[in-house]
C-alpha positions as CSV (number, residue, x, y, z in Angstrom):
1,F,-0.8,20.1,79.2
2,A,-0.8,23.8,79.2
3,A,2.9,23.8,79.2
4,L,3.0,21.4,76.3
5,A,0.5,23.5,74.4
6,L,2.6,26.5,74.9
7,A,5.7,24.6,73.7
8,V,4.2,23.4,70.4
9,L,2.2,26.5,69.6
10,P,5.0,28.4,67.8
11,G,5.7,25.4,65.6
12,A,2.0,25.0,64.8
13,L,1.8,28.7,63.9
14,A,4.9,28.4,61.7
15,L,3.4,25.3,59.9
16,A,0.1,27.1,59.4
17,H,1.9,30.2,58.0
18,F,3.9,27.9,55.7
19,Q,0.8,26.2,54.4
20,I,-0.9,29.5,53.8
21,G,2.1,30.8,51.8
22,R,2.3,27.5,49.8
23,R,-1.3,27.8,48.9
24,R,-0.8,31.4,47.8
25,N,2.2,30.4,45.7
26,L,0.3,27.6,44.1
27,A,-2.5,30.0,43.3
28,R,-0.1,32.5,41.8
29,L,1.6,29.7,39.8
30,R,-1.8,28.5,38.5
31,A,-2.7,32.1,37.6
32,S,0.6,32.5,35.8
33,E,0.1,29.2,34.0
34,A,-3.4,30.3,33.0
35,R,-2.1,33.6,31.6
36,F,0.6,31.7,29.7
37,R,-1.9,29.3,28.2
38,D,-4.1,32.3,27.3
39,V,-1.2,33.9,25.6
40,L,-0.4,30.7,23.7
41,A,-4.0,30.3,22.6
42,A,-4.3,33.9,21.4
43,A,-0.9,34.2,19.7
44,P,-1.1,34.8,16.0
45,D,2.0,32.6,15.4
46,A,2.6,29.0,16.1
47,I,4.5,28.5,19.4
48,L,6.2,25.3,20.4
49,I,8.1,24.3,23.6
50,L,11.0,21.9,23.0
51,D,13.1,20.0,25.5
52,E,16.9,19.7,25.3
53,G,16.5,16.6,23.2
54,G,14.5,18.5,20.6
55,R,11.2,16.8,21.5
56,I,8.0,18.7,21.4
57,R,6.5,19.3,24.9
58,L,3.7,21.7,23.8
59,I,2.2,23.3,20.6
60,N,-0.4,26.0,20.7
61,A,-3.7,26.1,18.8
62,R,-2.3,28.2,16.0
63,G,0.4,25.6,15.5
64,E,-2.2,22.8,15.4
65,E,-4.1,24.8,12.8
66,W,-1.1,25.5,10.5
67,F,0.6,22.1,10.8
68,G,-2.6,20.0,10.8
69,Y,-1.7,18.0,14.0
70,R,-3.3,17.8,17.4
71,N,-1.1,18.6,20.4
72,A,-1.4,15.0,21.7
73,E,-0.1,13.7,18.3
74,L,3.1,15.9,18.5
75,V,4.0,15.7,22.2
76,G,7.2,13.6,22.4
77,Q,7.9,13.8,18.7
78,P,11.1,15.3,17.4
79,A,10.6,18.9,16.2
80,E,12.0,17.9,12.8
81,V,8.7,16.1,12.0
82,L,7.3,19.6,11.2
83,A,10.1,20.3,8.7
84,P,10.5,19.2,5.1
85,E,12.9,16.2,4.7
86,R,15.6,18.4,2.9
87,L,15.7,20.8,5.9
88,R,15.6,18.5,8.9
89,E,19.3,18.2,9.3
90,R,19.6,22.0,9.2
91,Y,16.9,22.4,11.8
92,R,18.7,19.9,14.1
93,K,22.0,21.8,13.8
94,L,20.2,25.1,14.6
95,R,18.7,23.5,17.7
96,E,22.0,22.1,18.9
97,E,23.7,25.5,18.3
98,H,21.0,27.1,20.4
99,F,21.4,24.8,23.4
100,S,25.2,25.1,23.3
101,A,24.8,28.9,23.6
102,P,21.2,29.8,24.6
103,R,20.1,33.2,23.5
104,M,17.4,35.0,21.6
105,R,17.8,34.5,17.8
106,S,15.7,35.0,14.7
107,L,16.1,32.8,11.6
108,G,14.6,32.8,8.1
109,A,14.5,36.5,7.2
110,D,17.3,35.8,4.7
111,A,17.4,32.0,4.7
112,R,14.5,30.3,3.0
113,L,13.0,28.2,5.7
114,A,9.8,26.1,5.4
115,G,7.3,24.2,7.5
116,R,5.7,20.9,6.5
117,R,2.0,20.2,7.1
118,S,0.5,16.8,7.9
119,D,-0.6,16.5,4.3
120,G,3.0,17.0,3.0
121,S,2.4,20.5,1.7
122,E,4.9,23.2,2.6
123,F,4.7,26.9,3.6
124,A,7.3,29.6,4.1
125,V,8.2,30.4,7.7
126,E,10.5,32.6,9.9
127,L,11.7,31.0,13.1
128,S,12.6,32.7,16.5
129,L,14.2,30.8,19.3
130,A,14.3,31.8,23.0
131,P,15.7,29.9,26.0
132,L,13.3,28.8,28.7
133,N,14.5,27.5,32.1
134,N,12.1,25.9,34.6
135,D,11.8,22.9,36.9
136,E,11.8,20.6,33.9
137,G,15.3,21.7,32.8
138,A,16.6,23.6,29.9
139,Q,14.0,24.1,27.2
140,V,13.4,26.4,24.2
141,I,10.4,28.4,23.0
142,A,10.2,28.3,19.2
143,V,7.9,30.9,17.5
144,V,7.0,30.0,13.9
145,R,5.6,32.7,11.7
146,D,3.8,31.9,8.4
147,V,5.4,34.3,5.8
148,T,3.8,32.8,2.7
149,E,1.9,36.0,1.8
150,R,4.9,38.2,2.6
151,R,7.1,36.1,0.4
152,A,4.5,36.2,-2.4
153,L,4.5,40.0,-2.1
154,E,8.3,40.0,-2.2
155,R,8.3,37.9,-5.3
156,A,5.7,40.1,-6.9
157,R,7.8,43.1,-6.0
158,E,10.9,41.5,-7.4
159,E,9.1,40.5,-10.6
160,A,7.7,44.0,-11.0
161,Q,11.2,45.5,-10.5
162,T,12.5,43.1,-13.1
163,R,9.8,44.0,-15.6
164,Y,10.4,47.7,-14.9
165,R,14.1,47.3,-15.4
166,Q,13.6,45.3,-18.7
167,L,11.1,47.9,-19.9
168,F,13.5,50.7,-18.8
169,D,16.4,49.1,-20.6
170,N,14.6,48.1,-23.8
171,L,12.1,50.9,-24.3
172,P,12.9,52.7,-27.7
173,L,12.1,56.0,-26.0
174,G,14.7,57.9,-23.9
175,V,13.8,57.6,-20.2
176,F,15.5,59.4,-17.4
177,R,15.3,60.5,-13.7
178,S,17.0,63.7,-12.6
179,S,17.3,65.7,-9.5
180,L,15.2,68.8,-8.9
181,S,16.2,71.7,-6.6
182,E,13.7,74.0,-4.9
183,R,14.7,76.9,-7.1
184,L,14.9,77.5,-10.8
185,A,18.5,76.7,-11.3
186,D,20.7,74.8,-13.6
187,D,22.2,72.5,-11.0
188,R,20.1,69.5,-11.8
189,R,21.8,66.2,-12.6
190,F,20.7,62.9,-14.2
191,L,20.2,60.2,-11.6
192,E,19.4,57.4,-14.0
193,V,19.3,57.1,-17.9
194,N,18.3,54.2,-20.1
195,P,20.3,53.0,-23.1
196,A,17.9,54.7,-25.6
197,L,18.6,58.1,-24.0
198,V,22.3,57.4,-24.2
199,T,21.9,56.7,-27.9
200,L,19.6,59.6,-28.5
201,F,22.2,62.1,-27.2
202,D,25.2,60.4,-28.8
203,A,26.8,59.9,-25.4
204,G,28.4,56.5,-26.0
205,C,28.0,55.4,-22.4
206,A,25.6,56.1,-19.5
207,E,28.4,57.5,-17.3
208,R,29.1,60.3,-19.8
209,L,25.5,61.3,-19.9
210,L,25.1,61.1,-16.1
211,A,28.0,63.6,-15.8
212,C,26.3,66.1,-18.2
213,P,24.0,68.8,-16.7
214,P,20.6,68.4,-18.4
215,A,20.6,72.2,-19.1
216,Q,23.3,71.8,-21.6
217,L,21.1,69.5,-23.8
218,Y,18.6,72.2,-24.7
219,A,19.2,74.1,-28.0
220,D,17.1,77.0,-26.9
221,D,17.5,78.4,-23.3
222,Q,14.1,80.1,-23.5
223,E,12.4,76.8,-24.3
224,R,14.2,75.2,-21.4
225,A,13.3,78.0,-18.9
226,A,9.6,77.9,-20.0
227,L,9.6,74.1,-19.5
228,V,11.1,74.2,-16.0
229,A,8.8,77.1,-14.9
230,E,5.8,75.1,-16.0
231,L,7.1,72.0,-14.3
232,F,7.4,73.9,-11.0
233,A,4.0,75.4,-11.4
234,L,2.0,72.4,-12.5
235,G,4.1,69.4,-11.5
236,A,3.9,67.8,-14.9
237,V,4.3,68.8,-18.6
238,T,3.1,66.5,-21.3
239,G,4.0,66.3,-25.0
240,R,6.2,69.5,-25.1
241,E,8.1,69.8,-28.4
242,L,11.4,71.6,-28.4
243,R,14.8,71.6,-29.9
244,M,17.6,69.6,-28.2
245,V,21.3,69.1,-28.9
246,S,23.3,65.9,-28.4
247,L,26.8,65.6,-27.0
248,S,28.1,65.4,-30.5
249,G,26.5,68.8,-31.4
250,R,23.6,67.3,-33.4
251,V,20.4,69.4,-33.1
252,F,17.2,67.5,-33.3
253,D,13.4,67.9,-32.6
254,A,12.2,66.2,-29.5
255,R,9.0,65.6,-27.7
256,M,9.2,65.5,-23.9
257,S,6.9,64.6,-21.1
258,V,8.0,65.1,-17.5
259,V,6.5,64.8,-14.0
260,T,7.9,65.7,-10.5
261,R,7.9,63.2,-7.7
262,R,9.1,62.9,-4.1
263,D,10.8,60.0,-2.5
264,S,10.3,58.7,1.0
265,G,12.8,61.2,2.3
266,G,10.9,64.1,0.8
267,N,13.5,64.8,-1.9
268,R,12.1,66.0,-5.3
269,F,13.1,64.5,-8.6
270,V,11.9,64.4,-12.1
271,D,10.9,61.4,-14.2
272,G,10.8,62.0,-17.9
273,V,10.5,60.5,-21.4
274,I,12.1,62.0,-24.5
275,E,11.2,60.9,-28.1
276,D,13.1,61.9,-31.2
277,V,10.5,63.4,-33.6
278,S,12.9,64.8,-36.1
279,A,11.5,62.6,-38.9
280,R,7.9,63.6,-38.1
281,C,8.7,67.3,-37.9
282,A,10.7,67.1,-41.1
283,A,7.7,65.4,-42.7
284,E,5.4,68.1,-41.4
285,R,7.7,70.8,-42.7
286,D,7.7,69.0,-46.1
287,R,3.9,68.8,-45.9
288,D,3.6,72.5,-45.2
289,R,5.9,73.3,-48.1
290,A,3.9,71.0,-50.3
291,A,0.7,72.7,-49.1
292,E,2.2,76.0,-50.0
293,E,3.3,74.6,-53.4
294,V,-0.3,73.3,-53.9
295,L,-1.7,76.7,-53.1
296,R,0.8,78.3,-55.4
297,K,0.0,75.9,-58.2
298,A,-3.7,76.3,-57.6
299,A,-3.3,80.1,-58.0
300,A,-1.3,79.5,-61.1
301,L,-4.0,77.1,-62.4
302,E,-6.7,79.6,-61.6
303,T,-4.7,82.2,-63.6
304,A,-4.2,79.7,-66.4
305,N,-7.9,78.9,-66.4
306,R,-8.8,82.6,-66.7
307,E,-6.3,82.9,-69.6
308,L,-7.8,79.7,-71.1
309,E,-11.3,81.2,-70.8
310,S,-10.0,84.4,-72.4
311,F,-8.5,82.3,-75.1
312,S,-11.7,80.4,-75.6
313,Y,-13.6,83.7,-76.1
314,S,-10.9,84.7,-78.6
315,V,-11.3,81.4,-80.4
316,S,-15.1,81.7,-80.3
317,H,-15.2,85.2,-81.7
318,D,-11.9,85.9,-83.5
319,L,-11.5,82.5,-85.3
320,R,-15.1,81.8,-86.0
321,A,-15.6,85.0,-88.1
322,P,-12.9,84.1,-90.6
323,L,-14.2,80.5,-90.8
324,R,-17.7,81.7,-91.5
325,A,-16.3,84.1,-94.1
326,M,-14.4,81.2,-95.7
327,D,-17.4,78.9,-95.8
328,G,-19.7,81.7,-96.9
329,F,-17.6,83.0,-99.8
330,S,-16.8,79.4,-100.8
331,R,-20.6,78.7,-100.9
332,I,-21.2,81.8,-103.0
333,L,-18.3,80.9,-105.3
334,E,-19.8,77.5,-105.7
335,Q,-23.3,78.8,-106.4
336,E,-22.4,81.7,-108.8
337,Y,-19.2,80.5,-110.4
338,G,-19.4,76.8,-110.1
339,E,-20.3,76.3,-113.7
340,R,-17.1,78.0,-114.8
341,L,-14.9,75.6,-112.8
342,D,-13.9,72.3,-114.0
343,D,-14.2,69.1,-111.9
344,S,-10.9,69.7,-110.2
345,G,-11.8,73.3,-109.3
346,R,-15.2,72.2,-107.9
347,D,-13.4,69.4,-105.9
348,Y,-10.9,71.9,-104.5
349,L,-13.7,74.3,-103.6
350,G,-15.6,71.5,-101.8
351,R,-12.5,70.6,-99.8
352,V,-12.1,74.2,-98.7
353,R,-15.7,74.3,-97.5
354,G,-15.3,70.9,-95.8
355,A,-12.2,72.0,-94.0
356,A,-13.7,75.2,-92.9
357,Q,-16.8,73.4,-91.6
358,H,-14.7,70.8,-89.9
359,M,-12.6,73.5,-88.3
360,A,-15.7,75.2,-87.0
361,A,-17.0,71.9,-85.5
362,L,-13.6,71.3,-84.0
363,I,-13.6,74.7,-82.3
364,D,-17.1,74.1,-81.0
365,D,-16.1,70.7,-79.5
366,L,-12.9,72.2,-78.0
367,L,-15.0,74.9,-76.4
368,K,-17.4,72.3,-75.0
369,L,-14.4,70.4,-73.6
370,A,-13.0,73.5,-72.0
371,R,-16.4,74.4,-70.4
372,V,-16.6,70.9,-69.0
373,A,-13.1,71.2,-67.4
374,R,-14.0,74.6,-65.8
375,S,-17.5,73.6,-64.6
376,E,-18.3,73.2,-60.9
377,L,-20.5,70.2,-60.2
378,Q,-24.1,71.1,-59.4
379,L,-25.3,67.8,-57.8
380,C,-28.9,66.7,-57.9
381,A,-31.0,63.6,-58.6
382,V,-30.8,62.9,-62.4
383,D,-33.3,60.8,-64.3
384,L,-30.9,59.0,-66.6
385,S,-33.6,57.0,-68.4
386,G,-35.6,60.2,-69.1
387,L,-32.5,62.0,-70.3
388,A,-31.6,59.1,-72.6
389,A,-35.1,59.0,-74.1
390,E,-34.9,62.8,-74.9
391,L,-31.5,62.4,-76.6
392,A,-32.7,59.4,-78.6
393,A,-35.8,61.3,-79.8
394,A,-33.6,64.3,-80.9
395,L,-31.4,62.0,-83.0
396,D,-34.4,60.4,-84.6
397,E,-35.7,63.9,-85.5
398,R,-32.4,64.8,-87.0
399,E,-32.5,62.0,-89.5
400,P,-36.1,60.7,-89.7
401,G,-35.2,58.4,-92.6
402,R,-33.0,56.2,-90.4
403,E,-34.4,53.3,-88.5
404,V,-32.7,52.9,-85.1
405,R,-34.2,50.7,-82.3
406,W,-33.6,52.2,-78.9
407,H,-33.6,49.9,-75.8
408,I,-33.6,52.2,-72.8
409,E,-33.8,50.6,-69.3
410,P,-36.5,52.4,-67.4
411,G,-36.1,53.9,-63.9
412,L,-32.4,54.6,-64.0
413,R,-31.5,57.4,-61.6
414,A,-28.2,58.7,-60.2
415,R,-26.8,61.7,-58.3
416,G,-24.7,64.0,-60.4
417,D,-24.6,67.2,-62.5
418,A,-27.6,67.0,-64.9
419,R,-26.0,69.3,-67.5
420,L,-22.7,67.5,-67.6
421,L,-24.3,64.0,-67.6
422,R,-26.4,65.1,-70.6
423,V,-23.2,66.1,-72.4
424,A,-21.7,62.7,-71.7
425,L,-24.7,60.7,-72.8
426,D,-25.2,62.9,-75.8
427,N,-21.6,62.1,-77.0
428,L,-22.1,58.4,-76.3
429,F,-25.5,58.2,-78.1
430,D,-24.1,60.3,-81.0
431,N,-21.2,57.9,-81.2
432,A,-23.5,54.9,-81.3
433,W,-25.8,56.6,-83.9
434,K,-22.8,57.4,-86.1
435,F,-21.2,53.9,-86.1
436,T,-24.4,52.0,-86.6
437,R,-25.1,53.7,-89.9
438,G,-25.7,51.0,-92.5
439,R,-26.9,48.4,-90.0
440,Q,-30.3,46.9,-90.6
441,P,-31.6,47.2,-88.1
442,A,-29.4,49.5,-86.0
443,E,-29.8,48.9,-82.3
444,V,-28.6,50.9,-79.3
445,F,-29.0,49.8,-75.7
446,F,-28.7,51.9,-72.5
447,G,-28.8,50.1,-69.2
448,C,-27.2,49.4,-65.8
449,R,-25.8,46.4,-64.0
450,A,-24.4,46.0,-60.5
451,R,-20.8,44.9,-59.8
452,G,-20.7,44.4,-56.1
453,Q,-21.6,47.7,-54.5
454,T,-20.9,49.6,-57.7
455,M,-23.5,50.5,-60.4
456,V,-22.1,50.2,-63.9
457,Y,-24.0,52.1,-66.7
458,Y,-23.5,51.2,-70.4
459,V,-24.3,52.3,-73.9
460,R,-24.0,49.3,-76.3
461,D,-24.6,49.2,-80.1
462,N,-24.3,46.7,-83.0
463,G,-22.2,49.0,-85.1
464,V,-18.8,48.5,-86.7
465,G,-16.9,48.2,-83.4
466,F,-13.2,48.5,-83.3
467,D,-10.0,46.5,-82.6
468,M,-9.3,46.4,-78.9
469,A,-5.6,46.7,-79.6
470,Y,-6.3,50.4,-80.1
471,A,-8.6,50.9,-77.1
472,D,-6.0,53.0,-75.2
473,K,-6.4,55.7,-77.8
474,L,-10.1,56.0,-77.6
475,F,-10.4,58.7,-74.9
476,G,-7.6,61.0,-76.1
477,A,-8.5,64.3,-77.8
478,F,-8.3,64.1,-81.6
479,Q,-7.8,60.3,-81.5
480,R,-9.8,58.5,-84.3
481,L,-9.9,54.8,-85.1
482,H,-12.0,55.0,-88.3
483,D,-11.7,56.8,-91.7
484,P,-13.1,60.4,-91.2
485,A,-14.5,60.2,-94.8
486,E,-16.7,57.3,-93.8
487,F,-17.4,58.4,-90.2
488,P,-16.9,62.2,-89.8
489,G,-16.1,63.8,-86.5
490,T,-13.5,65.8,-84.5
491,G,-12.2,63.1,-82.2
492,V,-13.1,65.2,-79.1
493,G,-16.4,63.6,-78.0
494,L,-15.0,60.6,-76.0
495,A,-12.4,62.9,-74.4
496,T,-15.3,65.0,-73.2
497,V,-17.1,61.9,-71.9
498,Q,-14.0,60.9,-69.9
499,R,-13.7,64.4,-68.5
500,V,-17.3,64.4,-67.3
501,I,-17.1,61.0,-65.7
502,G,-13.8,61.9,-64.1
503,K,-15.3,65.0,-62.5
504,H,-18.0,62.7,-61.0
505,G,-15.3,60.5,-59.4
506,G,-16.0,57.6,-61.8
507,R,-14.3,55.9,-64.7
508,V,-15.1,55.0,-68.3
509,W,-13.9,52.2,-70.5
510,A,-14.9,50.4,-73.6
511,E,-15.2,46.8,-75.0
512,A,-15.6,46.0,-78.6
513,E,-14.9,43.6,-81.5
514,A,-14.4,44.7,-85.1
515,D,-17.7,44.6,-87.1
516,R,-19.6,43.3,-84.0
517,G,-20.4,46.4,-82.1
518,A,-19.0,48.3,-79.1
519,A,-20.0,48.9,-75.5
520,F,-19.0,51.9,-73.4
521,Y,-19.2,51.5,-69.6
522,F,-19.0,54.2,-66.9
523,T,-19.4,54.5,-63.2
524,L,-20.3,57.5,-61.0
525,G,-18.3,57.8,-57.8
526,M,-21.1,59.9,-56.1
527,Q,-24.0,57.7,-57.1
528,E,-26.8,57.8,-54.6
529,A,-30.1,56.4,-55.5
530,A,-32.5,59.2,-56.0
């Protein structure tokens, strides 16, 4: 027995050693499989294992999530079930090509591949294939990556580039990109120019402008040097105006904004915009010349006003004295020698006195008109109703025998020059007083009514009125619509009214009908309720 035991002992030991090794190999295999399954479970991509017939042997959790199937539903199914109908034949050919020459390959970076979910929806994918050889025969590991977000970003980038290119090509401003060396030199070149810049510099084509050094396009080297120096110092210059010259030699005013940038390689370049502002600059120069002309004319007007004032004094003193002498001596002649004159002589003498008095009145009215023109407005709150009442009372006192009914609206106030408004109302009231002579009763109305946001004041009477066909002559100096023998006057009063109202930023107009009265309306541009 001992001999038998010794005979079988080596075999038993060998069998035991084999069993121990087998168990160790199985343990290592199970550990390797566990690690493989852990990798499959944790992978961010969908991973499938396919057999040589293209049937699915395994799909990981990410694949189940993305495609909407459970592993058990897919095992044994052809891989094409996970592809859109239009791409299934293409996937089948790719798989066959792989098994005919197994190797690592990636697909979909350029080709537009897609996966199909269980609900029929699709998503963009990239596909990687790798050979896998084990006891079950030749297989392939397929790694599917969802690139939906990346494709969306790519489309957004492409759309942004398209929009930029459209904007670049169609912008009416000149846009460019040029190189920029690390020193203040004239060796810069255009890298890119848009059509508007080509047109602006009369280049004809982009190639001609790209071949031209930017330094040659400046009309003033000092302006160019200052711009480049500031650009190096600050990195950007905005709204710089300078003179530039086109390739045809045309000099024009330009407004330039530039900024320096670096590309991914660290190279510096300049992005810029150029606008032709020649029209605006010409308009500004015209405006400046016009302003100078206005100042010159204002000075000339001031001189003329001083001369007019001097003339007014001359009229007041030098002309009035002879007129007073004419009137005075004519009156003495009438008083002391009137009886010696026949009717014609007395008529002639009366005409001389009347002409002298009319001339004196005309001079007085012209002086008033001149003073109105020269007057500076002294604005304050003016009681128009009170002012009208004072003027009406003065007219009543002047001719106590006349009966005139005054209708003055109470509480009318405005902002203006009290002295000048008194002059205007005085002329309007005097006009109404004069042309209601002979009316029984004579009536004069002063009031106000609103037209939108504007207050319209009026002086209305029931006098002789006038034909509206001649209304455009009313406010001109020396213009008269009635016989001066019946209604005496100088024809300057309404011109004075228009001058006063105009200085207040308002307007004046009249409405009338022959023998049915007249109404004069006026507004005040600076009317603030006081």
